[in-house]
PDB file of the backbone (N, CA, C, O) and the ligand in Angstrom, with CONECT records:
HET     ZN  A 101       1
ATOM      1  N   MET A   1      91.806  95.146  67.730  1.00  0.00           N
ATOM      2  CA  MET A   1      91.874  94.373  68.984  1.00  0.00           C
ATOM      3  C   MET A   1      93.204  93.615  69.071  1.00  0.00           C
ATOM      4  O   MET A   1      93.875  93.614  70.103  1.00  0.00           O
ATOM      5  N   ALA A   2      93.562  92.969  67.951  1.00  0.00           N
ATOM      6  CA  ALA A   2      94.813  92.197  67.959  1.00  0.00           C
ATOM      7  C   ALA A   2      95.995  93.123  68.211  1.00  0.00           C
ATOM      8  O   ALA A   2      96.933  92.784  68.932  1.00  0.00           O
ATOM      9  N   GLU A   3      95.927  94.284  67.607  1.00  0.00           N
ATOM     10  CA  GLU A   3      97.010  95.249  67.765  1.00  0.00           C
ATOM     11  C   GLU A   3      97.079  95.742  69.211  1.00  0.00           C
ATOM     12  O   GLU A   3      98.159  95.872  69.788  1.00  0.00           O
ATOM     13  N   TYR A   4      95.910  96.011  69.777  1.00  0.00           N
ATOM     14  CA  TYR A   4      95.848  96.440  71.173  1.00  0.00           C
ATOM     15  C   TYR A   4      96.479  95.382  72.072  1.00  0.00           C
ATOM     16  O   TYR A   4      97.266  95.691  72.966  1.00  0.00           O
ATOM     17  N   ARG A   5      96.113  94.118  71.813  1.00  0.00           N
ATOM     18  CA  ARG A   5      96.638  93.029  72.651  1.00  0.00           C
ATOM     19  C   ARG A   5      98.151  92.936  72.544  1.00  0.00           C
ATOM     20  O   ARG A   5      98.848  92.759  73.543  1.00  0.00           O
ATOM     21  N   ALA A   6      98.648  93.056  71.323  1.00  0.00           N
ATOM     22  CA  ALA A   6     100.092  92.957  71.124  1.00  0.00           C
ATOM     23  C   ALA A   6     100.791  94.074  71.885  1.00  0.00           C
ATOM     24  O   ALA A   6     101.831  93.849  72.506  1.00  0.00           O
ATOM     25  N   LYS A   7     100.232  95.261  71.841  1.00  0.00           N
ATOM     26  CA  LYS A   7     100.818  96.397  72.545  1.00  0.00           C
ATOM     27  C   LYS A   7     100.779  96.173  74.049  1.00  0.00           C
ATOM     28  O   LYS A   7     101.779  96.343  74.746  1.00  0.00           O
ATOM     29  N   ALA A   8      99.604  95.788  74.536  1.00  0.00           N
ATOM     30  CA  ALA A   8      99.451  95.572  75.970  1.00  0.00           C
ATOM     31  C   ALA A   8     100.366  94.444  76.418  1.00  0.00           C
ATOM     32  O   ALA A   8     100.958  94.511  77.496  1.00  0.00           O
ATOM     33  N   ALA A   9     100.484  93.405  75.595  1.00  0.00           N
ATOM     34  CA  ALA A   9     101.313  92.257  75.964  1.00  0.00           C
ATOM     35  C   ALA A   9     102.769  92.665  76.090  1.00  0.00           C
ATOM     36  O   ALA A   9     103.488  92.158  76.951  1.00  0.00           O
ATOM     37  N   SER A  10     103.204  93.574  75.240  1.00  0.00           N
ATOM     38  CA  SER A  10     104.602  93.988  75.311  1.00  0.00           C
ATOM     39  C   SER A  10     104.875  94.705  76.624  1.00  0.00           C
ATOM     40  O   SER A  10     106.015  94.744  77.086  1.00  0.00           O
ATOM     41  N   ARG A  11     103.857  95.261  77.217  1.00  0.00           N
ATOM     42  CA  ARG A  11     104.042  95.944  78.494  1.00  0.00           C
ATOM     43  C   ARG A  11     104.086  94.965  79.666  1.00  0.00           C
ATOM     44  O   ARG A  11     104.667  95.272  80.707  1.00  0.00           O
ATOM     45  N   VAL A  12     103.474  93.786  79.504  1.00  0.00           N
ATOM     46  CA  VAL A  12     103.459  92.850  80.632  1.00  0.00           C
ATOM     47  C   VAL A  12     104.491  91.753  80.499  1.00  0.00           C
ATOM     48  O   VAL A  12     104.625  90.914  81.390  1.00  0.00           O
ATOM     49  N   VAL A  13     105.214  91.749  79.408  1.00  0.00           N
ATOM     50  CA  VAL A  13     106.155  90.667  79.167  1.00  0.00           C
ATOM     51  C   VAL A  13     107.187  90.578  80.295  1.00  0.00           C
ATOM     52  O   VAL A  13     107.772  89.522  80.536  1.00  0.00           O
ATOM     53  N   TRP A  14     107.395  91.689  80.972  1.00  0.00           N
ATOM     54  CA  TRP A  14     108.306  91.748  82.112  1.00  0.00           C
ATOM     55  C   TRP A  14     107.953  90.730  83.190  1.00  0.00           C
ATOM     56  O   TRP A  14     108.830  90.209  83.878  1.00  0.00           O
ATOM     57  N   TRP A  15     106.647  90.450  83.329  1.00  0.00           N
ATOM     58  CA  TRP A  15     106.229  89.494  84.367  1.00  0.00           C
ATOM     59  C   TRP A  15     106.497  88.046  83.950  1.00  0.00           C
ATOM     60  O   TRP A  15     106.394  87.133  84.770  1.00  0.00           O
ATOM     61  N   ARG A  16     106.843  87.835  82.664  1.00  0.00           N
ATOM     62  CA  ARG A  16     107.153  86.497  82.164  1.00  0.00           C
ATOM     63  C   ARG A  16     106.008  85.508  82.359  1.00  0.00           C
ATOM     64  O   ARG A  16     106.246  84.322  82.588  1.00  0.00           O
ATOM     65  N   ASP A  17     104.811  85.969  82.273  1.00  0.00           N
ATOM     66  CA  ASP A  17     103.670  85.071  82.453  1.00  0.00           C
ATOM     67  C   ASP A  17     103.244  84.464  81.127  1.00  0.00           C
ATOM     68  O   ASP A  17     103.279  85.122  80.087  1.00  0.00           O
ATOM     69  N   THR A  18     102.843  83.208  81.176  1.00  0.00           N
ATOM     70  CA  THR A  18     102.281  82.571  79.983  1.00  0.00           C
ATOM     71  C   THR A  18     100.881  82.042  80.269  1.00  0.00           C
ATOM     72  O   THR A  18     100.131  81.706  79.353  1.00  0.00           O
ATOM     73  N   VAL A  19     100.541  81.973  81.556  1.00  0.00           N
ATOM     74  CA  VAL A  19      99.202  81.489  81.904  1.00  0.00           C
ATOM     75  C   VAL A  19      98.420  82.591  82.602  1.00  0.00           C
ATOM     76  O   VAL A  19      98.984  83.536  83.154  1.00  0.00           O
ATOM     77  N   CYS A  20      97.106  82.436  82.557  1.00  0.00           N
ATOM     78  CA  CYS A  20      96.198  83.402  83.178  1.00  0.00           C
ATOM     79  C   CYS A  20      96.481  83.490  84.679  1.00  0.00           C
ATOM     80  O   CYS A  20      96.552  82.472  85.367  1.00  0.00           O
ATOM     81  N   VAL A  21      96.640  84.702  85.169  1.00  0.00           N
ATOM     82  CA  VAL A  21      96.955  84.902  86.582  1.00  0.00           C
ATOM     83  C   VAL A  21      95.775  84.496  87.470  1.00  0.00           C
ATOM     84  O   VAL A  21      95.956  84.198  88.650  1.00  0.00           O
ATOM     85  N   TYR A  22      94.580  84.487  86.901  1.00  0.00           N
ATOM     86  CA  TYR A  22      93.386  84.203  87.698  1.00  0.00           C
ATOM     87  C   TYR A  22      93.078  82.709  87.812  1.00  0.00           C
ATOM     88  O   TYR A  22      92.682  82.239  88.878  1.00  0.00           O
ATOM     89  N   CYS A  23      93.260  81.958  86.715  1.00  0.00           N
ATOM     90  CA  CYS A  23      92.827  80.553  86.736  1.00  0.00           C
ATOM     91  C   CYS A  23      93.906  79.571  86.285  1.00  0.00           C
ATOM     92  O   CYS A  23      93.722  78.363  86.435  1.00  0.00           O
ATOM     93  N   GLY A  24      95.021  80.048  85.741  1.00  0.00           N
ATOM     94  CA  GLY A  24      96.088  79.147  85.336  1.00  0.00           C
ATOM     95  C   GLY A  24      95.940  78.567  83.934  1.00  0.00           C
ATOM     96  O   GLY A  24      96.794  77.797  83.493  1.00  0.00           O
ATOM     97  N   CYS A  25      94.872  78.922  83.230  1.00  0.00           N
ATOM     98  CA  CYS A  25      94.715  78.486  81.828  1.00  0.00           C
ATOM     99  C   CYS A  25      95.687  79.272  80.948  1.00  0.00           C
ATOM    100  O   CYS A  25      96.177  80.330  81.345  1.00  0.00           O
ATOM    101  N   PRO A  26      95.961  78.748  79.750  1.00  0.00           N
ATOM    102  CA  PRO A  26      96.795  79.549  78.831  1.00  0.00           C
ATOM    103  C   PRO A  26      96.136  80.912  78.595  1.00  0.00           C
ATOM    104  O   PRO A  26      94.951  80.985  78.269  1.00  0.00           O
ATOM    105  N   GLY A  27      96.893  81.966  78.758  1.00  0.00           N
ATOM    106  CA  GLY A  27      96.332  83.300  78.592  1.00  0.00           C
ATOM    107  C   GLY A  27      96.321  83.733  77.139  1.00  0.00           C
ATOM    108  O   GLY A  27      96.997  83.140  76.298  1.00  0.00           O
ATOM    109  N   VAL A  28      95.555  84.765  76.851  1.00  0.00           N
ATOM    110  CA  VAL A  28      95.485  85.271  75.480  1.00  0.00           C
ATOM    111  C   VAL A  28      95.877  86.733  75.372  1.00  0.00           C
ATOM    112  O   VAL A  28      96.125  87.224  74.270  1.00  0.00           O
ATOM    113  N   GLY A  29      95.939  87.441  76.497  1.00  0.00           N
ATOM    114  CA  GLY A  29      96.247  88.860  76.393  1.00  0.00           C
ATOM    115  C   GLY A  29      96.354  89.498  77.762  1.00  0.00           C
ATOM    116  O   GLY A  29      96.281  88.831  78.794  1.00  0.00           O
ATOM    117  N   ALA A  30      96.529  90.798  77.740  1.00  0.00           N
ATOM    118  CA  ALA A  30      96.725  91.523  78.990  1.00  0.00           C
ATOM    119  C   ALA A  30      95.398  92.002  79.563  1.00  0.00           C
ATOM    120  O   ALA A  30      94.473  92.361  78.834  1.00  0.00           O
ATOM    121  N   ASP A  31      95.334  91.996  80.885  1.00  0.00           N
ATOM    122  CA  ASP A  31      94.141  92.468  81.575  1.00  0.00           C
ATOM    123  C   ASP A  31      94.529  93.615  82.505  1.00  0.00           C
ATOM    124  O   ASP A  31      95.524  93.538  83.225  1.00  0.00           O
ATOM    125  N   HIS A  32      93.724  94.680  82.478  1.00  0.00           N
ATOM    126  CA  HIS A  32      93.912  95.755  83.440  1.00  0.00           C
ATOM    127  C   HIS A  32      93.296  95.304  84.756  1.00  0.00           C
ATOM    128  O   HIS A  32      92.095  95.039  84.812  1.00  0.00           O
ATOM    129  N   ILE A  33      94.080  95.214  85.798  1.00  0.00           N
ATOM    130  CA  ILE A  33      93.565  94.721  87.083  1.00  0.00           C
ATOM    131  C   ILE A  33      92.523  95.707  87.615  1.00  0.00           C
ATOM    132  O   ILE A  33      91.388  95.324  87.899  1.00  0.00           O
ATOM    133  N   ILE A  34      92.909  96.963  87.747  1.00  0.00           N
ATOM    134  CA  ILE A  34      91.908  98.012  87.977  1.00  0.00           C
ATOM    135  C   ILE A  34      91.455  98.426  86.581  1.00  0.00           C
ATOM    136  O   ILE A  34      92.243  98.991  85.822  1.00  0.00           O
ATOM    137  N   PRO A  35      90.189  98.153  86.228  1.00  0.00           N
ATOM    138  CA  PRO A  35      89.737  98.401  84.857  1.00  0.00           C
ATOM    139  C   PRO A  35      89.955  99.848  84.424  1.00  0.00           C
ATOM    140  O   PRO A  35      89.884 100.779  85.226  1.00  0.00           O
ATOM    141  N   LYS A  36      90.222 100.003  83.136  1.00  0.00           N
ATOM    142  CA  LYS A  36      90.414 101.354  82.593  1.00  0.00           C
ATOM    143  C   LYS A  36      89.186 102.216  82.847  1.00  0.00           C
ATOM    144  O   LYS A  36      89.288 103.419  83.089  1.00  0.00           O
ATOM    145  N   SER A  37      88.018 101.573  82.785  1.00  0.00           N
ATOM    146  CA  SER A  37      86.770 102.323  82.993  1.00  0.00           C
ATOM    147  C   SER A  37      86.646 102.851  84.420  1.00  0.00           C
ATOM    148  O   SER A  37      85.861 103.761  84.686  1.00  0.00           O
ATOM    149  N   LYS A  38      87.437 102.266  85.347  1.00  0.00           N
ATOM    150  CA  LYS A  38      87.432 102.745  86.740  1.00  0.00           C
ATOM    151  C   LYS A  38      88.647 103.611  87.014  1.00  0.00           C
ATOM    152  O   LYS A  38      88.979 103.901  88.164  1.00  0.00           O
ATOM    153  N   GLY A  39      89.307 104.020  85.935  1.00  0.00           N
ATOM    154  CA  GLY A  39      90.462 104.902  86.097  1.00  0.00           C
ATOM    155  C   GLY A  39      91.785 104.182  86.246  1.00  0.00           C
ATOM    156  O   GLY A  39      92.797 104.801  86.575  1.00  0.00           O
ATOM    157  N   GLY A  40      91.788 102.876  86.007  1.00  0.00           N
ATOM    158  CA  GLY A  40      93.025 102.105  86.131  1.00  0.00           C
ATOM    159  C   GLY A  40      94.056 102.550  85.104  1.00  0.00           C
ATOM    160  O   GLY A  40      93.724 102.740  83.934  1.00  0.00           O
ATOM    161  N   PRO A  41      95.313 102.718  85.534  1.00  0.00           N
ATOM    162  CA  PRO A  41      96.349 103.226  84.634  1.00  0.00           C
ATOM    163  C   PRO A  41      96.931 102.143  83.717  1.00  0.00           C
ATOM    164  O   PRO A  41      96.799 100.946  83.973  1.00  0.00           O
ATOM    165  N   ASP A  42      97.577 102.605  82.644  1.00  0.00           N
ATOM    166  CA  ASP A  42      98.250 101.749  81.663  1.00  0.00           C
ATOM    167  C   ASP A  42      99.687 101.476  82.083  1.00  0.00           C
ATOM    168  O   ASP A  42     100.614 101.696  81.303  1.00  0.00           O
ATOM    169  N   ILE A  43      99.877 101.002  83.297  1.00  0.00           N
ATOM    170  CA  ILE A  43     101.249 100.753  83.744  1.00  0.00           C
ATOM    171  C   ILE A  43     101.429  99.265  83.991  1.00  0.00           C
ATOM    172  O   ILE A  43     100.471  98.525  84.213  1.00  0.00           O
ATOM    173  N   ARG A  44     102.680  98.856  83.944  1.00  0.00           N
ATOM    174  CA  ARG A  44     103.013  97.450  84.092  1.00  0.00           C
ATOM    175  C   ARG A  44     102.395  96.837  85.357  1.00  0.00           C
ATOM    176  O   ARG A  44     101.926  95.699  85.343  1.00  0.00           O
ATOM    177  N   GLU A  45     102.406  97.612  86.449  1.00  0.00           N
ATOM    178  CA  GLU A  45     101.904  97.091  87.728  1.00  0.00           C
ATOM    179  C   GLU A  45     100.384  97.004  87.782  1.00  0.00           C
ATOM    180  O   GLU A  45      99.815  96.601  88.796  1.00  0.00           O
ATOM    181  N   ASN A  46      99.724  97.387  86.677  1.00  0.00           N
ATOM    182  CA  ASN A  46      98.265  97.215  86.621  1.00  0.00           C
ATOM    183  C   ASN A  46      97.886  96.233  85.519  1.00  0.00           C
ATOM    184  O   ASN A  46      96.710  96.123  85.170  1.00  0.00           O
ATOM    185  N   LEU A  47      98.865  95.518  84.966  1.00  0.00           N
ATOM    186  CA  LEU A  47      98.587  94.609  83.851  1.00  0.00           C
ATOM    187  C   LEU A  47      99.072  93.201  84.149  1.00  0.00           C
ATOM    188  O   LEU A  47     100.209  93.001  84.578  1.00  0.00           O
ATOM    189  N   VAL A  48      98.213  92.239  83.923  1.00  0.00           N
ATOM    190  CA  VAL A  48      98.596  90.833  84.079  1.00  0.00           C
ATOM    191  C   VAL A  48      98.098  90.039  82.886  1.00  0.00           C
ATOM    192  O   VAL A  48      97.205  90.469  82.155  1.00  0.00           O
ATOM    193  N   TRP A  49      98.697  88.869  82.707  1.00  0.00           N
ATOM    194  CA  TRP A  49      98.288  87.972  81.642  1.00  0.00           C
ATOM    195  C   TRP A  49      96.967  87.319  82.029  1.00  0.00           C
ATOM    196  O   TRP A  49      96.744  86.986  83.193  1.00  0.00           O
ATOM    197  N   CYS A  50      96.092  87.140  81.036  1.00  0.00           N
ATOM    198  CA  CYS A  50      94.728  86.721  81.359  1.00  0.00           C
ATOM    199  C   CYS A  50      94.129  85.908  80.215  1.00  0.00           C
ATOM    200  O   CYS A  50      94.486  86.114  79.055  1.00  0.00           O
ATOM    201  N   CYS A  51      93.214  84.981  80.535  1.00  0.00           N
ATOM    202  CA  CYS A  51      92.515  84.227  79.492  1.00  0.00           C
ATOM    203  C   CYS A  51      91.194  84.930  79.153  1.00  0.00           C
ATOM    204  O   CYS A  51      90.736  85.808  79.885  1.00  0.00           O
ATOM    205  N   GLN A  52      90.602  84.529  78.044  1.00  0.00           N
ATOM    206  CA  GLN A  52      89.379  85.201  77.590  1.00  0.00           C
ATOM    207  C   GLN A  52      88.212  85.041  78.573  1.00  0.00           C
ATOM    208  O   GLN A  52      87.550  86.031  78.885  1.00  0.00           O
ATOM    209  N   PRO A  53      87.936  83.815  79.076  1.00  0.00           N
ATOM    210  CA  PRO A  53      86.805  83.675  80.013  1.00  0.00           C
ATOM    211  C   PRO A  53      86.954  84.546  81.259  1.00  0.00           C
ATOM    212  O   PRO A  53      85.986  85.169  81.695  1.00  0.00           O
ATOM    213  N   CYS A  54      88.158  84.596  81.834  1.00  0.00           N
ATOM    214  CA  CYS A  54      88.359  85.436  83.030  1.00  0.00           C
ATOM    215  C   CYS A  54      88.213  86.909  82.672  1.00  0.00           C
ATOM    216  O   CYS A  54      87.652  87.696  83.435  1.00  0.00           O
ATOM    217  N   ASN A  55      88.730  87.270  81.492  1.00  0.00           N
ATOM    218  CA  ASN A  55      88.618  88.651  81.047  1.00  0.00           C
ATOM    219  C   ASN A  55      87.148  89.028  80.891  1.00  0.00           C
ATOM    220  O   ASN A  55      86.732  90.115  81.292  1.00  0.00           O
ATOM    221  N   ASN A  56      86.366  88.122  80.308  1.00  0.00           N
ATOM    222  CA  ASN A  56      84.934  88.381  80.128  1.00  0.00           C
ATOM    223  C   ASN A  56      84.228  88.468  81.476  1.00  0.00           C
ATOM    224  O   ASN A  56      83.373  89.327  81.689  1.00  0.00           O
ATOM    225  N   HIS A  57      84.597  87.571  82.376  1.00  0.00           N
ATOM    226  CA  HIS A  57      83.957  87.529  83.690  1.00  0.00           C
ATOM    227  C   HIS A  57      84.251  88.806  84.477  1.00  0.00           C
ATOM    228  O   HIS A  57      83.371  89.385  85.114  1.00  0.00           O
ATOM    229  N   LYS A  58      85.501  89.220  84.413  1.00  0.00           N
ATOM    230  CA  LYS A  58      85.923  90.376  85.192  1.00  0.00           C
ATOM    231  C   LYS A  58      85.361  91.661  84.585  1.00  0.00           C
ATOM    232  O   LYS A  58      84.862  92.539  85.290  1.00  0.00           O
ATOM    233  N   ALA A  59      85.457  91.744  83.265  1.00  0.00           N
ATOM    234  CA  ALA A  59      84.914  92.897  82.530  1.00  0.00           C
ATOM    235  C   ALA A  59      85.286  94.206  83.221  1.00  0.00           C
ATOM    236  O   ALA A  59      86.462  94.452  83.490  1.00  0.00           O
ATOM    237  N   ASN A  60      84.303  95.038  83.508  1.00  0.00           N
ATOM    238  CA  ASN A  60      84.598  96.336  84.116  1.00  0.00           C
ATOM    239  C   ASN A  60      84.332  96.343  85.617  1.00  0.00           C
ATOM    240  O   ASN A  60      84.252  97.400  86.244  1.00  0.00           O
ATOM    241  N   ARG A  61      84.197  95.146  86.181  1.00  0.00           N
ATOM    242  CA  ARG A  61      83.905  95.063  87.610  1.00  0.00           C
ATOM    243  C   ARG A  61      85.164  95.250  88.461  1.00  0.00           C
ATOM    244  O   ARG A  61      86.276  94.950  88.027  1.00  0.00           O
ATOM    245  N   LEU A  62      84.965  95.746  89.664  1.00  0.00           N
ATOM    246  CA  LEU A  62      86.042  95.773  90.642  1.00  0.00           C
ATOM    247  C   LEU A  62      85.874  94.512  91.491  1.00  0.00           C
ATOM    248  O   LEU A  62      85.352  94.568  92.604  1.00  0.00           O
ATOM    249  N   ASP A  63      86.322  93.376  90.955  1.00  0.00           N
ATOM    250  CA  ASP A  63      86.198  92.105  91.654  1.00  0.00           C
ATOM    251  C   ASP A  63      87.356  91.998  92.656  1.00  0.00           C
ATOM    252  O   ASP A  63      88.509  91.794  92.274  1.00  0.00           O
ATOM    253  N   VAL A  64      87.025  92.138  93.927  1.00  0.00           N
ATOM    254  CA  VAL A  64      88.061  92.243  94.960  1.00  0.00           C
ATOM    255  C   VAL A  64      88.948  90.997  95.000  1.00  0.00           C
ATOM    256  O   VAL A  64      90.171  91.109  95.083  1.00  0.00           O
ATOM    257  N   GLU A  65      88.340  89.816  94.941  1.00  0.00           N
ATOM    258  CA  GLU A  65      89.131  88.579  95.005  1.00  0.00           C
ATOM    259  C   GLU A  65      90.106  88.486  93.833  1.00  0.00           C
ATOM    260  O   GLU A  65      91.272  88.130  94.008  1.00  0.00           O
ATOM    261  N   MET A  66      89.616  88.809  92.638  1.00  0.00           N
ATOM    262  CA  MET A  66      90.467  88.732  91.451  1.00  0.00           C
ATOM    263  C   MET A  66      91.580  89.772  91.502  1.00  0.00           C
ATOM    264  O   MET A  66      92.724  89.490  91.144  1.00  0.00           O
ATOM    265  N   MET A  67      91.234  90.974  91.951  1.00  0.00           N
ATOM    266  CA  MET A  67      92.244  92.038  92.029  1.00  0.00           C
ATOM    267  C   MET A  67      93.313  91.671  93.053  1.00  0.00           C
ATOM    268  O   MET A  67      94.505  91.865  92.818  1.00  0.00           O
ATOM    269  N   ARG A  68      92.873  91.140  94.185  1.00  0.00           N
ATOM    270  CA  ARG A  68      93.807  90.768  95.241  1.00  0.00           C
ATOM    271  C   ARG A  68      94.794  89.720  94.725  1.00  0.00           C
ATOM    272  O   ARG A  68      96.000  89.812  94.958  1.00  0.00           O
ATOM    273  N   ARG A  69      94.261  88.733  94.027  1.00  0.00           N
ATOM    274  CA  ARG A  69      95.085  87.660  93.488  1.00  0.00           C
ATOM    275  C   ARG A  69      96.138  88.203  92.511  1.00  0.00           C
ATOM    276  O   ARG A  69      97.308  87.827  92.562  1.00  0.00           O
ATOM    277  N   ALA A  70      95.696  89.083  91.635  1.00  0.00           N
ATOM    278  CA  ALA A  70      96.595  89.641  90.622  1.00  0.00           C
ATOM    279  C   ALA A  70      97.667  90.520  91.263  1.00  0.00           C
ATOM    280  O   ALA A  70      98.838  90.448  90.890  1.00  0.00           O
ATOM    281  N   PHE A  71      97.265  91.353  92.233  1.00  0.00           N
ATOM    282  CA  PHE A  71      98.247  92.248  92.853  1.00  0.00           C
ATOM    283  C   PHE A  71      99.223  91.478  93.737  1.00  0.00           C
ATOM    284  O   PHE A  71     100.387  91.863  93.855  1.00  0.00           O
ATOM    285  N   ARG A  72      98.761  90.398  94.357  1.00  0.00           N
ATOM    286  CA  ARG A  72      99.685  89.558  95.144  1.00  0.00           C
ATOM    287  C   ARG A  72     100.732  88.956  94.212  1.00  0.00           C
ATOM    288  O   ARG A  72     101.910  88.858  94.554  1.00  0.00           O
ATOM    289  N   HIS A  73     100.273  88.554  93.022  1.00  0.00           N
ATOM    290  CA  HIS A  73     101.159  87.961  92.023  1.00  0.00           C
ATOM    291  C   HIS A  73     102.247  88.968  91.629  1.00  0.00           C
ATOM    292  O   HIS A  73     103.424  88.623  91.535  1.00  0.00           O
ATOM    293  N   ILE A  74     101.834  90.201  91.405  1.00  0.00           N
ATOM    294  CA  ILE A  74     102.772  91.255  91.017  1.00  0.00           C
ATOM    295  C   ILE A  74     103.755  91.541  92.147  1.00  0.00           C
ATOM    296  O   ILE A  74     104.954  91.711  91.921  1.00  0.00           O
ATOM    297  N   GLU A  75     103.224  91.591  93.362  1.00  0.00           N
ATOM    298  CA  GLU A  75     104.059  91.836  94.533  1.00  0.00           C
ATOM    299  C   GLU A  75     105.091  90.717  94.695  1.00  0.00           C
ATOM    300  O   GLU A  75     106.253  90.971  95.012  1.00  0.00           O
ATOM    301  N   ALA A  76     104.653  89.487  94.474  1.00  0.00           N
ATOM    302  CA  ALA A  76     105.538  88.329  94.635  1.00  0.00           C
ATOM    303  C   ALA A  76     106.700  88.369  93.645  1.00  0.00           C
ATOM    304  O   ALA A  76     107.755  87.784  93.887  1.00  0.00           O
ATOM    305  N   GLN A  77     106.495  89.063  92.535  1.00  0.00           N
ATOM    306  CA  GLN A  77     107.558  89.164  91.540  1.00  0.00           C
ATOM    307  C   GLN A  77     108.364  90.454  91.683  1.00  0.00           C
ATOM    308  O   GLN A  77     109.135  90.824  90.798  1.00  0.00           O
ATOM    309  N   GLY A  78     108.170  91.119  92.801  1.00  0.00           N
ATOM    310  CA  GLY A  78     108.974  92.299  93.080  1.00  0.00           C
ATOM    311  C   GLY A  78     108.363  93.605  92.618  1.00  0.00           C
ATOM    312  O   GLY A  78     109.014  94.648  92.682  1.00  0.00           O
ATOM    313  N   GLY A  79     107.127  93.569  92.156  1.00  0.00           N
ATOM    314  CA  GLY A  79     106.465  94.798  91.725  1.00  0.00           C
ATOM    315  C   GLY A  79     106.062  95.642  92.920  1.00  0.00           C
ATOM    316  O   GLY A  79     105.814  95.121  94.008  1.00  0.00           O
ATOM    317  N   CYS A  80     105.999  96.940  92.710  1.00  0.00           N
ATOM    318  CA  CYS A  80     105.654  97.866  93.785  1.00  0.00           C
ATOM    319  C   CYS A  80     104.195  98.295  93.641  1.00  0.00           C
ATOM    320  O   CYS A  80     103.741  98.640  92.550  1.00  0.00           O
ATOM    321  N   LEU A  81     103.469  98.268  94.763  1.00  0.00           N
ATOM    322  CA  LEU A  81     102.041  98.603  94.712  1.00  0.00           C
ATOM    323  C   LEU A  81     101.725  99.936  95.389  1.00  0.00           C
ATOM    324  O   LEU A  81     100.562 100.240  95.653  1.00  0.00           O
ATOM    325  N   ASP A  82     102.752 100.724  95.665  1.00  0.00           N
ATOM    326  CA  ASP A  82     102.531 102.014  96.330  1.00  0.00           C
ATOM    327  C   ASP A  82     101.566 102.907  95.563  1.00  0.00           C
ATOM    328  O   ASP A  82     100.816 103.680  96.159  1.00  0.00           O
ATOM    329  N   TRP A  83     101.589 102.794  94.224  1.00  0.00           N
ATOM    330  CA  TRP A  83     100.737 103.648  93.403  1.00  0.00           C
ATOM    331  C   TRP A  83      99.251 103.454  93.709  1.00  0.00           C
ATOM    332  O   TRP A  83      98.456 104.377  93.535  1.00  0.00           O
ATOM    333  N   ILE A  84      98.878 102.258  94.164  1.00  0.00           N
ATOM    334  CA  ILE A  84      97.457 102.038  94.491  1.00  0.00           C
ATOM    335  C   ILE A  84      97.124 102.773  95.785  1.00  0.00           C
ATOM    336  O   ILE A  84      96.133 103.499  95.869  1.00  0.00           O
ATOM    337  N   GLU A  85      97.964 102.571  96.780  1.00  0.00           N
ATOM    338  CA  GLU A  85      97.734 103.202  98.081  1.00  0.00           C
ATOM    339  C   GLU A  85      97.671 104.716  97.944  1.00  0.00           C
ATOM    340  O   GLU A  85      96.844 105.379  98.570  1.00  0.00           O
ATOM    341  N   LEU A  86      98.575 105.257  97.102  1.00  0.00           N
ATOM    342  CA  LEU A  86      98.655 106.710  96.961  1.00  0.00           C
ATOM    343  C   LEU A  86      97.576 107.271  96.036  1.00  0.00           C
ATOM    344  O   LEU A  86      96.968 108.300  96.332  1.00  0.00           O
ATOM    345  N   GLY A  87      97.344 106.586  94.911  1.00  0.00           N
ATOM    346  CA  GLY A  87      96.447 107.151  93.912  1.00  0.00           C
ATOM    347  C   GLY A  87      95.023 106.624  93.954  1.00  0.00           C
ATOM    348  O   GLY A  87      94.105 107.259  93.436  1.00  0.00           O
ATOM    349  N   TYR A  88      94.837 105.457  94.572  1.00  0.00           N
ATOM    350  CA  TYR A  88      93.514 104.817  94.582  1.00  0.00           C
ATOM    351  C   TYR A  88      93.198 104.320  95.991  1.00  0.00           C
ATOM    352  O   TYR A  88      92.997 103.123  96.198  1.00  0.00           O
ATOM    353  N   PRO A  89      93.155 105.243  96.969  1.00  0.00           N
ATOM    354  CA  PRO A  89      93.004 104.831  98.370  1.00  0.00           C
ATOM    355  C   PRO A  89      91.741 104.003  98.635  1.00  0.00           C
ATOM    356  O   PRO A  89      91.743 103.128  99.501  1.00  0.00           O
ATOM    357  N   LYS A  90      90.664 104.279  97.889  1.00  0.00           N
ATOM    358  CA  LYS A  90      89.429 103.511  98.117  1.00  0.00           C
ATOM    359  C   LYS A  90      89.608 102.061  97.703  1.00  0.00           C
ATOM    360  O   LYS A  90      89.150 101.146  98.386  1.00  0.00           O
ATOM    361  N   ILE A  91      90.284 101.861  96.567  1.00  0.00           N
ATOM    362  CA  ILE A  91      90.534 100.504  96.089  1.00  0.00           C
ATOM    363  C   ILE A  91      91.516  99.793  97.019  1.00  0.00           C
ATOM    364  O   ILE A  91      91.365  98.607  97.309  1.00  0.00           O
ATOM    365  N   TRP A  92      92.507 100.522  97.474  1.00  0.00           N
ATOM    366  CA  TRP A  92      93.498  99.983  98.411  1.00  0.00           C
ATOM    367  C   TRP A  92      92.793  99.440  99.657  1.00  0.00           C
ATOM    368  O   TRP A  92      93.132  98.376 100.174  1.00  0.00           O
ATOM    369  N   LYS A  93      91.818 100.195 100.112  1.00  0.00           N
ATOM    370  CA  LYS A  93      91.044  99.805 101.313  1.00  0.00           C
ATOM    371  C   LYS A  93      90.234  98.531 101.014  1.00  0.00           C
ATOM    372  O   LYS A  93      90.162  97.616 101.835  1.00  0.00           O
ATOM    373  N   LEU A  94      89.636  98.500  99.830  1.00  0.00           N
ATOM    374  CA  LEU A  94      88.866  97.316  99.409  1.00  0.00           C
ATOM    375  C   LEU A  94      89.742  96.067  99.415  1.00  0.00           C
ATOM    376  O   LEU A  94      89.323  94.996  99.854  1.00  0.00           O
ATOM    377  N   LEU A  95      90.981  96.232  98.912  1.00  0.00           N
ATOM    378  CA  LEU A  95      91.894  95.097  98.790  1.00  0.00           C
ATOM    379  C   LEU A  95      92.306  94.567 100.151  1.00  0.00           C
ATOM    380  O   LEU A  95      92.537  93.369 100.318  1.00  0.00           O
ATOM    381  N   GLY A  96      92.397  95.476 101.133  1.00  0.00           N
ATOM    382  CA  GLY A  96      92.720  95.065 102.481  1.00  0.00           C
ATOM    383  C   GLY A  96      94.094  94.471 102.674  1.00  0.00           C
ATOM    384  O   GLY A  96      94.261  93.569 103.494  1.00  0.00           O
ATOM    385  N   PHE A  97      95.089  94.953 101.937  1.00  0.00           N
ATOM    386  CA  PHE A  97      96.467  94.444 102.120  1.00  0.00           C
ATOM    387  C   PHE A  97      97.059  94.952 103.420  1.00  0.00           C
ATOM    388  O   PHE A  97      98.202  94.633 103.745  1.00  0.00           O
TER     389      PHE A  97
HETATM  390 ZN    ZN A 101      91.618  82.665  83.413  1.00  0.00          ZN2+
END
């Protein structure tokens, strides 16, 4: 688990986050915004810094409010979200951007 976190963290370090994108608490690791279990990819634009309680709460759910918040954060930092619209049209529709 620790090794996984270190690896995932190295992929999100680009966002320069130190606090959980969902609640602002100190984060502990990377979170897949679109969960891996729902086909979410291992790319920088699908990973944000996250705390343990939010990670537990979100789990494998497609929580629209949480996803929207995380993707807005990525967009605000210059990240591109075209991959969602193109590859995950149903989720894109849910997000309502
Ligand atoms: Zn949190």
